[in-house]
C-alpha positions, 0 to 999 in steps of 0.5 A: 528537563525542558531542553531534553524534551525539546531534543526528543521532540526534534529527533522524532519530528525529523525521523517522521519526516524521513518516512513521510517523504517516501514515494514508490512506483510499482509495476506489475502485470495482472493476469486477470486484468481487464486490459486485453493485452495484459499491459503492465500496471503502474501505480504510485504510492506515497507514505504519509504516516499512518497511511500509505496512499495509492495515487491512482485510485486514492485508496488508503492503506494503514501502515502496519510496518515501515522501516529500513527493510520494507513497508507492509500496509493493509486495507479492509472493507465490510459494508454495502457500497453505494449502488450495491445490494450485497456487502463487500467483505475483504482485505488487501495487503501491500508489501514492499521490500525496500532492499530488493524492490519486490512488490506484492499485492494480496487480496481476499474478497469474499464472493469473488472468483479465485482469479481476483483473489490471486496475489500479484507480484511486481517490482518497485522503485523509490522515487 
């Protein structure tokens, strides 16, 4: 019985470490970007179960799905941020199709202009 448990624990530890080593670099052009020439945005994400961490802004997204096909992760907020008088309420989803390299960033932030809440699509590569 003890040997079986050891094998099971070792198997799951190896399976988790495969996903933990994943890093992805995304490139997209944001039409509502503050950059005057709409230069492409490059962002790196690191899979660190149970989270997906965006390197540029140290934003953390909770991984909803992570398998051979893709990664789906979300982040939400409902609070008054430091220096603001009104609450920020919304959510962001990150979608990476591991087979095609397709990337989507989708946000819904209450009170923001429609342009800010438009989905952004790009390409990504596994580092």
